[in-house]
Backbone and ligand atoms as CSV (ligand in chain L), in Angstrom:
chain,resi,resn,atom,element,x,y,z
A,1,MET,N,N,-21.084,-1.670,24.569
A,1,MET,CA,C,-22.079,-2.645,24.528
A,1,MET,C,C,-22.003,-3.590,23.267
A,2,PRO,N,N,-22.153,-2.997,22.039
A,2,PRO,CA,C,-21.901,-3.772,20.691
A,2,PRO,C,C,-20.761,-4.683,20.716
A,3,PRO,N,N,-19.487,-4.210,21.145
A,3,PRO,CA,C,-18.386,-5.303,21.034
A,3,PRO,C,C,-18.615,-6.459,21.945
A,4,ARG,N,N,-19.270,-6.418,23.152
A,4,ARG,CA,C,-19.711,-7.367,23.825
A,4,ARG,C,C,-20.697,-8.419,23.291
A,5,LEU,N,N,-21.565,-7.836,22.622
A,5,LEU,CA,C,-22.629,-8.677,21.798
A,5,LEU,C,C,-21.782,-9.399,20.816
A,6,GLY,N,N,-20.865,-8.778,20.041
A,6,GLY,CA,C,-20.097,-9.519,19.003
A,6,GLY,C,C,-19.220,-10.555,19.495
A,7,GLY,N,N,-18.653,-10.201,20.691
A,7,GLY,CA,C,-18.006,-11.456,21.627
A,7,GLY,C,C,-18.828,-12.435,21.973
A,8,TRP,N,N,-19.808,-12.258,22.419
A,8,TRP,CA,C,-20.926,-13.241,22.848
A,8,TRP,C,C,-21.144,-14.107,21.636
A,9,GLY,N,N,-21.289,-13.585,20.430
A,9,GLY,CA,C,-21.683,-14.301,19.225
A,9,GLY,C,C,-20.332,-15.275,18.787
A,10,LEU,N,N,-19.217,-14.820,19.238
A,10,LEU,CA,C,-18.029,-15.655,18.944
A,10,LEU,C,C,-17.660,-16.612,20.169
A,11,GLY,N,N,-18.393,-16.481,21.319
A,11,GLY,CA,C,-18.029,-17.208,22.448
A,11,GLY,C,C,-16.870,-16.541,23.124
A,12,GLN,N,N,-16.689,-15.406,23.074
A,12,GLN,CA,C,-15.581,-14.509,23.781
A,12,GLN,C,C,-16.329,-13.512,24.536
A,13,ARG,N,N,-15.521,-12.877,25.479
A,13,ARG,CA,C,-15.930,-11.914,26.416
A,13,ARG,C,C,-16.490,-10.681,25.604
A,14,THR,N,N,-15.483,-10.307,24.638
A,14,THR,CA,C,-15.688,-9.041,23.858
A,14,THR,C,C,-15.028,-9.178,22.536
A,15,VAL,N,N,-15.225,-8.495,21.531
A,15,VAL,CA,C,-14.342,-8.242,20.347
A,15,VAL,C,C,-13.810,-6.806,20.361
A,16,ALA,N,N,-12.629,-6.573,19.602
A,16,ALA,CA,C,-12.059,-5.371,19.597
A,16,ALA,C,C,-12.852,-4.269,18.981
A,17,ALA,N,N,-13.717,-4.688,17.917
A,17,ALA,CA,C,-14.695,-3.736,17.196
A,17,ALA,C,C,-15.873,-4.482,16.586
A,18,ILE,N,N,-16.723,-3.738,16.402
A,18,ILE,CA,C,-17.977,-4.332,15.611
A,18,ILE,C,C,-18.532,-3.174,14.855
A,19,THR,N,N,-19.032,-3.401,13.613
A,19,THR,CA,C,-19.653,-2.282,12.754
A,19,THR,C,C,-21.103,-2.700,12.550
A,20,LEU,N,N,-22.030,-1.647,12.860
A,20,LEU,CA,C,-23.380,-1.828,12.620
A,20,LEU,C,C,-23.881,-0.614,11.736
A,21,TRP,N,N,-24.105,-0.955,10.417
A,21,TRP,CA,C,-24.342,-0.060,9.385
A,21,TRP,C,C,-23.157,0.935,9.340
A,22,ARG,N,N,-23.451,2.312,9.583
A,22,ARG,CA,C,-22.378,3.202,9.310
A,22,ARG,C,C,-21.677,3.480,10.580
A,23,THR,N,N,-21.914,2.658,11.737
A,23,THR,CA,C,-21.217,2.991,12.923
A,23,THR,C,C,-20.182,1.916,13.339
A,24,VAL,N,N,-19.128,2.299,13.680
A,24,VAL,CA,C,-18.072,1.432,14.204
A,24,VAL,C,C,-17.917,1.549,15.612
A,25,TYR,N,N,-18.105,0.445,16.358
A,25,TYR,CA,C,-18.010,0.533,17.904
A,25,TYR,C,C,-16.535,-0.092,18.104
A,26,LEU,N,N,-15.845,0.569,18.873
A,26,LEU,CA,C,-14.550,-0.028,19.466
A,26,LEU,C,C,-14.757,-0.337,20.896
A,27,ALA,N,N,-14.165,-1.622,21.458
A,27,ALA,CA,C,-14.140,-1.960,22.718
A,27,ALA,C,C,-13.219,-0.805,23.584
A,28,PRO,N,N,-13.638,-0.759,24.747
A,28,PRO,CA,C,-12.680,0.213,25.596
A,28,PRO,C,C,-11.188,-0.243,25.497
A,29,ARG,N,N,-10.516,0.842,25.369
A,29,ARG,CA,C,-9.002,0.662,25.380
A,29,ARG,C,C,-8.537,0.058,24.113
A,30,THR,N,N,-9.292,-0.131,23.023
A,30,THR,CA,C,-8.820,-0.633,21.772
A,30,THR,C,C,-7.999,0.425,21.066
A,31,PRO,N,N,-6.792,0.128,20.676
A,31,PRO,CA,C,-5.972,1.096,19.919
A,31,PRO,C,C,-6.494,1.280,18.584
A,32,PHE,N,N,-6.403,2.466,18.114
A,32,PHE,CA,C,-6.764,2.956,16.777
A,32,PHE,C,C,-5.808,2.388,15.698
A,33,HIS,N,N,-5.714,1.052,15.531
A,33,HIS,CA,C,-4.874,0.399,14.679
A,33,HIS,C,C,-5.388,0.644,13.131
A,34,PRO,N,N,-4.621,1.061,12.307
A,34,PRO,CA,C,-5.153,1.224,10.849
A,34,PRO,C,C,-5.797,0.057,10.284
A,35,GLU,N,N,-5.112,-1.107,10.508
A,35,GLU,CA,C,-5.753,-2.347,9.911
A,35,GLU,C,C,-7.066,-2.627,10.422
A,36,LEU,N,N,-7.273,-2.404,11.747
A,36,LEU,CA,C,-8.532,-2.692,12.442
A,36,LEU,C,C,-9.608,-1.693,11.757
A,37,LEU,N,N,-9.187,-0.484,11.789
A,37,LEU,CA,C,-10.180,0.608,11.374
A,37,LEU,C,C,-10.503,0.303,9.685
A,38,LEU,N,N,-9.547,-0.121,9.026
A,38,LEU,CA,C,-9.739,-0.438,7.444
A,38,LEU,C,C,-10.652,-1.575,7.528
A,39,HIS,N,N,-10.455,-2.596,8.252
A,39,HIS,CA,C,-11.346,-3.762,8.396
A,39,HIS,C,C,-12.948,-3.304,8.547
A,40,GLU,N,N,-13.027,-2.518,9.594
A,40,GLU,CA,C,-14.297,-2.143,9.986
A,40,GLU,C,C,-14.949,-1.168,8.776
A,41,LEU,N,N,-14.194,-0.567,8.210
A,41,LEU,CA,C,-14.610,0.463,7.134
A,41,LEU,C,C,-15.179,-0.438,5.942
A,42,ARG,N,N,-14.560,-1.697,5.672
A,42,ARG,CA,C,-14.975,-2.621,4.780
A,42,ARG,C,C,-16.310,-3.081,5.057
A,43,HIS,N,N,-16.597,-3.186,6.339
A,43,HIS,CA,C,-17.933,-3.634,6.904
A,43,HIS,C,C,-18.903,-2.576,6.618
A,44,VAL,N,N,-18.617,-1.378,6.636
A,44,VAL,CA,C,-19.524,-0.227,6.362
A,44,VAL,C,C,-19.810,-0.287,4.908
A,45,HIS,N,N,-18.795,-0.660,4.010
A,45,HIS,CA,C,-19.192,-0.752,2.558
A,45,HIS,C,C,-20.188,-2.016,2.385
A,46,GLN,N,N,-19.917,-3.064,3.092
A,46,GLN,CA,C,-20.808,-4.258,2.941
A,46,GLN,C,C,-22.175,-3.898,3.484
A,47,PHE,N,N,-22.373,-3.252,4.401
A,47,PHE,CA,C,-23.701,-2.808,4.820
A,47,PHE,C,C,-24.371,-1.858,3.678
A,48,ARG,N,N,-23.641,-1.071,3.184
A,48,ARG,CA,C,-24.112,-0.098,2.162
A,48,ARG,C,C,-24.515,-0.799,0.912
A,49,ALA,N,N,-23.617,-1.866,0.699
A,49,ALA,CA,C,-23.853,-2.570,-0.687
A,49,ALA,C,C,-25.269,-3.190,-0.811
A,50,SER,N,N,-25.922,-3.827,0.411
A,50,SER,CA,C,-27.176,-4.563,0.310
A,50,SER,C,C,-27.847,-4.382,1.725
A,51,ILE,N,N,-29.070,-4.146,1.428
A,51,ILE,CA,C,-30.047,-4.050,2.618
A,51,ILE,C,C,-29.899,-5.410,3.285
A,52,ALA,N,N,-29.741,-6.557,2.504
A,52,ALA,CA,C,-29.786,-8.005,3.151
A,52,ALA,C,C,-28.397,-8.221,3.864
A,53,PHE,N,N,-27.498,-7.396,3.722
A,53,PHE,CA,C,-26.110,-7.769,4.328
A,53,PHE,C,C,-26.159,-8.381,5.690
A,54,PRO,N,N,-26.868,-7.670,6.763
A,54,PRO,CA,C,-26.863,-8.470,8.001
A,54,PRO,C,C,-27.288,-9.794,8.006
A,55,VAL,N,N,-28.398,-10.102,7.244
A,55,VAL,CA,C,-28.915,-11.494,7.163
A,55,VAL,C,C,-27.818,-12.401,6.413
A,56,ARG,N,N,-27.246,-11.891,5.507
A,56,ARG,CA,C,-26.226,-12.679,4.799
A,56,ARG,C,C,-25.051,-13.075,5.575
A,57,TYR,N,N,-24.654,-11.929,6.285
A,57,TYR,CA,C,-23.400,-12.042,7.216
A,57,TYR,C,C,-23.633,-13.265,8.230
A,58,LEU,N,N,-24.847,-13.028,8.912
A,58,LEU,CA,C,-25.253,-14.165,9.965
A,58,LEU,C,C,-25.138,-15.456,9.325
A,59,TRP,N,N,-25.796,-15.517,8.105
A,59,TRP,CA,C,-25.979,-16.914,7.435
A,59,TRP,C,C,-24.654,-17.471,7.145
A,60,GLU,N,N,-23.671,-16.601,6.619
A,60,GLU,CA,C,-22.330,-17.091,6.238
A,60,GLU,C,C,-21.581,-17.532,7.754
A,61,SER,N,N,-21.977,-16.840,8.758
A,61,SER,CA,C,-21.168,-17.134,10.091
A,61,SER,C,C,-21.876,-18.452,10.466
A,62,VAL,N,N,-23.116,-18.775,10.439
A,62,VAL,CA,C,-23.726,-20.001,10.794
A,62,VAL,C,C,-23.123,-21.158,9.742
A,63,ARG,N,N,-22.966,-20.973,8.584
A,63,ARG,CA,C,-22.588,-21.966,7.708
A,63,ARG,C,C,-21.135,-22.247,7.832
A,64,ARG,N,N,-20.188,-21.236,7.796
A,64,ARG,CA,C,-18.827,-21.299,7.649
A,64,ARG,C,C,-18.054,-20.876,8.975
A,65,GLY,N,N,-18.678,-20.404,10.032
A,65,GLY,CA,C,-17.978,-19.772,11.147
A,65,GLY,C,C,-17.397,-18.341,10.817
A,66,TYR,N,N,-16.973,-17.834,11.855
A,66,TYR,CA,C,-16.490,-16.523,11.783
A,66,TYR,C,C,-15.323,-16.369,10.816
A,67,HIS,N,N,-14.271,-17.172,11.044
A,67,HIS,CA,C,-13.000,-17.114,10.252
A,67,HIS,C,C,-13.142,-17.363,8.845
A,68,ARG,N,N,-14.107,-18.244,8.450
A,68,ARG,CA,C,-14.218,-18.480,7.122
A,68,ARG,C,C,-15.425,-17.755,6.364
A,69,ASN,N,N,-15.927,-16.993,7.139
A,69,ASN,CA,C,-17.030,-16.094,6.677
A,69,ASN,C,C,-16.581,-15.121,5.435
A,70,ARG,N,N,-17.092,-15.376,4.239
A,70,ARG,CA,C,-16.511,-14.562,3.162
A,70,ARG,C,C,-16.517,-13.011,3.386
A,71,TYR,N,N,-17.278,-12.469,4.196
A,71,TYR,CA,C,-17.399,-11.022,4.482
A,71,TYR,C,C,-16.177,-10.749,5.426
A,72,GLU,N,N,-15.898,-11.622,6.178
A,72,GLU,CA,C,-14.755,-11.267,7.066
A,72,GLU,C,C,-13.404,-11.471,6.169
A,73,THR,N,N,-13.329,-12.529,5.331
A,73,THR,CA,C,-11.983,-12.647,4.550
A,73,THR,C,C,-11.930,-11.463,3.648
A,74,ASP,N,N,-13.075,-10.945,3.173
A,74,ASP,CA,C,-12.917,-9.784,2.198
A,74,ASP,C,C,-12.469,-8.500,3.013
A,75,ALA,N,N,-12.987,-8.425,4.253
A,75,ALA,CA,C,-12.469,-7.169,4.951
A,75,ALA,C,C,-11.138,-7.382,5.434
A,76,GLN,N,N,-10.686,-8.601,5.715
A,76,GLN,CA,C,-9.287,-8.753,6.041
A,76,GLN,C,C,-8.318,-8.447,4.888
A,77,GLN,N,N,-8.697,-8.908,3.687
A,77,GLN,CA,C,-7.936,-8.641,2.543
A,77,GLN,C,C,-7.923,-7.195,2.151
A,78,TYR,N,N,-8.979,-6.645,2.381
A,78,TYR,CA,C,-9.128,-5.190,2.040
A,78,TYR,C,C,-8.309,-4.268,2.913
A,79,ALA,N,N,-8.186,-4.506,4.048
A,79,ALA,CA,C,-7.237,-3.906,5.135
A,79,ALA,C,C,-5.924,-4.260,4.954
A,80,ALA,N,N,-5.631,-5.518,4.856
A,80,ALA,CA,C,-4.257,-5.922,4.641
A,80,ALA,C,C,-3.557,-5.276,3.236
A,81,LEU,N,N,-4.291,-5.294,2.256
A,81,LEU,CA,C,-3.857,-4.738,0.899
A,81,LEU,C,C,-3.584,-3.317,1.121
A,82,ARG,N,N,-4.302,-2.448,1.768
A,82,ARG,CA,C,-4.066,-1.158,2.082
A,82,ARG,C,C,-3.011,-0.759,2.908
A,83,VAL,N,N,-2.807,-1.606,4.092
A,83,VAL,CA,C,-1.663,-1.408,4.997
A,83,VAL,C,C,-0.536,-1.730,4.357
A,84,ARG,N,N,-0.434,-2.831,3.344
A,84,ARG,CA,C,0.808,-3.109,2.811
A,84,ARG,C,C,1.032,-2.113,1.599
A,85,ALA,N,N,0.279,-1.650,0.892
A,85,ALA,CA,C,0.385,-0.619,-0.130
A,85,ALA,C,C,0.923,0.726,0.522
A,86,HIS,N,N,0.380,1.053,1.603
A,86,HIS,CA,C,0.897,2.240,2.318
A,86,HIS,C,C,2.374,1.999,2.845
A,87,ALA,N,N,2.751,0.852,3.310
A,87,ALA,CA,C,3.992,0.633,3.866
A,87,ALA,C,C,4.978,0.647,2.667
A,88,SER,N,N,4.670,0.162,1.401
A,88,SER,CA,C,5.605,0.081,0.407
A,88,SER,C,C,5.657,1.408,-0.382
A,89,HIS,N,N,4.645,2.260,-0.281
A,89,HIS,CA,C,4.576,3.519,-1.042
A,89,HIS,C,C,3.960,4.536,-0.111
A,90,PRO,N,N,4.767,4.999,1.019
A,90,PRO,CA,C,4.237,5.855,1.885
A,90,PRO,C,C,3.986,7.292,1.145
A,91,PRO,N,N,3.153,8.101,1.517
A,91,PRO,CA,C,2.842,9.203,0.989
A,91,PRO,C,C,4.098,10.300,1.022
A,92,THR,N,N,4.386,10.847,0.171
A,92,THR,CA,C,5.391,11.869,0.165
A,92,THR,C,C,4.967,13.251,0.681
A,93,GLN,N,N,5.833,14.051,1.314
A,93,GLN,CA,C,5.373,15.357,1.765
A,93,GLN,C,C,5.848,16.352,0.954
A,94,ASP,N,N,5.065,17.367,0.642
A,94,ASP,CA,C,5.439,18.429,-0.296
A,94,ASP,C,C,6.216,19.320,0.617
A,95,VAL,N,N,7.333,19.869,0.012
A,95,VAL,CA,C,8.116,20.730,0.679
A,95,VAL,C,C,7.977,22.258,0.331
L,1,ZN,ZN,ZN,-14.888,-8.074,10.654
């Protein structure tokens, strides 16, 4: 249900995932893609950083739209940096 509410806010049927405080909701059949999960983890950090985050997030969305919302760009950068860092420096296995 929460991914559908997120989609409604964006004028879509659903979104792949939505985070509400410490809980990440994935839409049915959404693959566990690392970049998506890291993006949602960053939203958990944003919720924990300020009690006013939900209001600030909504205000950013009203003012700038979803794609230019600074919390979204922050989450995208957070996830992309970690996926790229992992790709260029994969963990080594102890033998
Ligand atoms: Zn997001």
